[in-house]
N, C-alpha and C positions, 0 to 999 in steps of 0.2 A: 602491756599485756599482763604482767604480774598483778597490777593494780585492779585490772578488770576481773580477773578470777578471785582476788581476795574479795572484792565487792560482792561477787556472786555468792561466795561462800558465807559471807557475813549476812546476807539477806536471807539465805535459807534458814537461818536460826530464828526468823521472825515470821512464823506461820500465820500470824495474824494479819499480814499485808501480801497476800498472794499476788495480786495485780501488779504491785510494784516490783515485787521479786521477779515475776514473768518478764516485765518490760526491761528490768536491768539485765536478766540473763540473755535476752535476745540481743541487746545492744552489746553485751560482752562477746557473745559468739560472732556477731558481725564484725567487731572490732579484730578479733582473732583471724577471721577469714580474710579481712582486707589487709592486714599485716603480713599474711603469708603469701598473698597474691592469689588465692586459691578461688577466684570467681569463675564458675563454669561458663562455657561459651553458650550464649543464649540462641543462637542461630547457626546453622551451617554455613560455609563459605559460599558466596554467590561466584562460582567460577567452573571453569571446564573440568575441574578436579572433583566436582560434585556430581556423582554418577548415579542417575535415576533409573529405577526398575519399577515397572507396573505389575502389579499383583492381581490377577483375575481369575475367576472360575467359581467353583461351589465350595462345599464345607471343608474339604480337605485343604484347600488353599486359605480358606479363612481361618482354619485352626480349630480343632475340638480336642486338643490334647490337654492334659492336666498340668496346670503352670507350676513350675518348680523355680528354685532360686536362680539357676542360670537363665531363665527366660525373663526374669524381673530384673536382672542385673543389667544396667544401661552400658553400652559401649560408647566410648567418647566420639566415635566417628560413623555411627549408624543412627539413621534418623528415620522417623516415619511422618507422613502427612497426616494429621488427625482429621477428625471429622469436620472441624471448623476451618481447616485449610491452613493449618499453623504447623511449623516443624516442631517436633518434640522428640525426645529420646525414644528409640525403637525398642520398648520393652512390651512383653506380652500383657493383654492381647493386642495384637496389632490391628485387627479387624474390629469392626462395630456393627456388623450385620445382625447380630442377634446377641445382644450384651448378655442375656441370661446364661448363655452356653458358650460364649466365645472363650477360646483358650489359647493355648500354645499352638503356632503354626509353623510352617517351613521357613517363612520369610526371616525370621531372626537368625537362625543359623546360617541362611544364605548370606545375609549382610554381613555378619560378623566374620565368615570365611573370607569373603573378598576383602574386607577392611584389613583382616589381619595379614593378608598376603601381599597388600599394596599400602604401605603405610602413608603414602603421599596423598591418597584419595579419601573423600567422605562418600558414603552410601546413603541415598535417599530412597526409601521405600513408599510406594503409593498404594495402599491397600484399598481394593475395590471389590473383592470376592463377595459373593452372596450365597449362602448355603441353600441347598434344595433347587438350584436353577438348572435349566436345560439349556443347551447350546442356542435354541431358538430365541431364548430370552435375551440373547446377547447380540441380536441383529443391530444393524446399524441405525434404524429408526426407534430402538427401543431405550427405556430409561436407563437401564444398566450400562449399556453402551455410551449413551450421552454423558452419564455421570463420570465413567471412566476417562473419557476424553477431556471434560472440563477439569477434572482434577489433575490430570497429567500436564495439560497446558498451564495451570496454575503452578505446577512444580517446576516446569521448564522454564519459568521466568528466573529461576535461581541456579538450575543445574542443566545437565545434559542428559538426555534419554539414551540409556544403553541396551535396554532390553525389556522384553515382556515375558513374565512367568505365568503359566496357564495350568491349572489343574482342574479338570471337569471331565465328566462323562459317565458318572454312576447313574445319572438320571437319563442317559442316552444309549444305554447298553441293554434294555429290556427286551429288544426284538431285533431279528435279522435285518430288517429294513432300516431301523434307526442306526444300527452299526454301519450298514453299507452306506448311508447317507451322511454319516458323521464328518468324514473328510471333506467332502464338498462344501458343507457349511463351515468348517474350520478354515479351509483355504480362503473363503471369502471373508471370514472375519480377520484373518491375518492381514489380507490386502487392504481391507478398509481402515484398520488401525494404523498401517504403516502410511497410508495415503493421507488421513485425517490428521495425524501427527507429524507429517511432513519428515518421515523417517523410513524411507524406502527399502532400507537394508538392515534394520535393526534385528538382531537374533530374537526368535520366538522359541521358547523352551516349554514343552509340555511334558506332564509327568503320566507314567502309567497308573492304572487303577490297582488298588490292593490285590494281591494274590491270595490272601487268606482263605478265600473261598475254594481254591483249587478247582476241582472237576464239578463242584456243585453249580458253579456259574460258568459254563462254557462260553457264553457271549462276552463275558468280561475279558477272558483269555484272548478270544478273536480280537476284541477291541485293542488289547495292548500289542498284539502282533501287527495290526494295522498301523497303529502309531509308529512302532519301530521301522516298519517297511518304508513308510513315507519319509521318515527322516533319513534312512540309508538312500533311497531313491531321489531324495531332494525334490519331490514333487511340489513341495512349498520350500523355496529357497531359504536359506539360513534357518532351517527349522531343526530343533535338536530334541530328542527324547530322553527322559530320565527313567531308567529301569527300576521297578519296585521289588525286584527280586530280594528276598531275605530282608525286607523292611517290616518291622513289628507293627501289628495293628491291634485295634481295642476289640473286646470280645464281640462286638457286632460284626466284624470282619470287614467292614466297609471302611470305616475311618481309621487312620494310622494313629497310633498312640504318640505320646511325647517323645520317646526315643526314636521312634520310626520318623516322625516328622523332622527332628534335627538331622537325621541321616539324609532324609530327602533333600533338606536344604543344603547340605554339602555337596549332594550330587547335582542339585541345580547349578551351584556354582561351578562345578567342574565342566558341566554340560555347556553352560554359557560360555566359559572360556575357550572351550574347544571350538564352539561355533563362531565365536567372534574372532578368533585367530585364523580362521580357514582362509581368509582373504586379505591377510596382512599385506602391507605394502613393502614387500621384498623384492629383490632383484629378479625379474622374470627370465633372466638367462639361466636359472637353475632348472628351468622346465625340462623335463626329458624330451628326446627327439623321436622316440619311438612309442606310440601309444595304440592300444588295441581295444575296441569295444565289441563285445560278442553277445547280443541280445539284451543288454540293459536297457532302461527306458532312456529316452531322449533327454529327460530331465537329469538322471544322474550322469550321463555322459557330459552334458553341458556343465554341471557342477564340478565334476573331476576336472575338466579342462580349465575352467575359470579360476579353481583353486590353484592349479599349478602354473597358471599365468599370472596368478595373483590379480585377477580382474574382479572387483566388486560389481555385482549386478542385481537388478531387480526385473521382475517379469510382468507383462501386462495381464490383467485379470482375464481377458478374453483367451489368451494363450494358456493361462493355468488351467482353465476349465475346457480346453479343447483336447480331443483324443490324441492329436499329434504330440502333446507334451509327454504322454505316458507309454506311447508306442515303443516296442523294442527298436533297438538302434544296432547296426552292423557296420563297423568301419575300421580301418587300420591306417595310421598315419605314420610314416617313415620320413626321417630327416626333415622334419618341420616343428617349429616350435609349438607349444601348447596354445599360444595366442592365435597363431595362424590356423591351426587345427580347429580351435573354436569357431572361428568365422567360417571356415569350410562346412563344419557341421551345421551351423545355422542356415547357411545357404542351401543345404542338401535337403532340409525339412521345411523350407519356406519361411524361415525366421530372420531376423536381422537385428543388429544391436545399433543403438544411437547413444552418444555421450550426452549426460544430463548436464546443462549449462551450469558452470561454476563448481563442478565436482568432477571426480574421476569414475562416477558411477555410470555403468553401461545398462540402459533399459533395453530389454528384449521385447520385442513385439513382432506382429506378422509382417513379413516383407512387403513393401509396396509393390502393387501391380506394375508392370513395365509400362512405360509411356508410349503409346503407339505413335509410330513415325510416318509421315506422309511420303510415300514413294513417288518419285516423279513419273508422270505419264509418258507412255512410250510415244 
């Protein structure tokens, strides 16, 4: 190594031969790196410890924040799937929807937070957001949806899909009708993603819109309330909401600024962890024996019982879109485990669960009609 550096210093004193000096310097630095064993990993590990997250939505997910040093600094265990389908360091900008204005997004802080909290895992981010899009453009038969599915399947050849991060809605909060219709469209989108990616119970995390507008944009406030309500009632199972309270925005009041996006990224990480851990495989014996529901939606009652019984579940689309799923529910269960209470609740509202082959996932659907019996003739 000493000889290499001496040679490099010697060549510097010969400015008439720059090409030879450059080649020598490159070889010297390569020798130093080889001697110290400092070769960076070219690819993330292909294993169950490579946790993948799909990033979709519009501009606040794509990122329009000013890029700073922290956003450009690579984390050794946080990766992004680039436009060509290759894994590279997850530095800003993650997205490539609009290269001239792409900037810092929430994905970088999200990945760094999870990686720092879990030293045994690598994080793989799959950026697919496109600025200025409405939720109708993310339908199953559209280009945006098809691209997200194709890129996620490519990523899943190397790792395990652990969640979907969604931030969108600025383009769907301009009228009362659009806001009212939003959750129905979002419900179908979540179901389609989980079905096509063969991941029926992955957490889906959605973020609220910027609150910088205050009372100037009442429909955006209504939109944020609806997202939070549906997360609380679990009308979309394993659905989490990230609050935007006290998250800083750019002067346009619609886009979050760099600091705000990093804060959102950390909040997305916390929301994902909470949602993912709600149905962990713990001993169901800890479930309380007395449970009371008074006027909560059926969806929330099922979610509470399933979480207490540690039963992972998914729901058929025709149930998610049926009135029974959101109707108020009144019941009290005494001296019965949460698992038995869950089965009783399902029966009372005309639903049933079936075990998914090869897993412990319970699929909730409409109960089969009773088979008629032939009574003997008198």
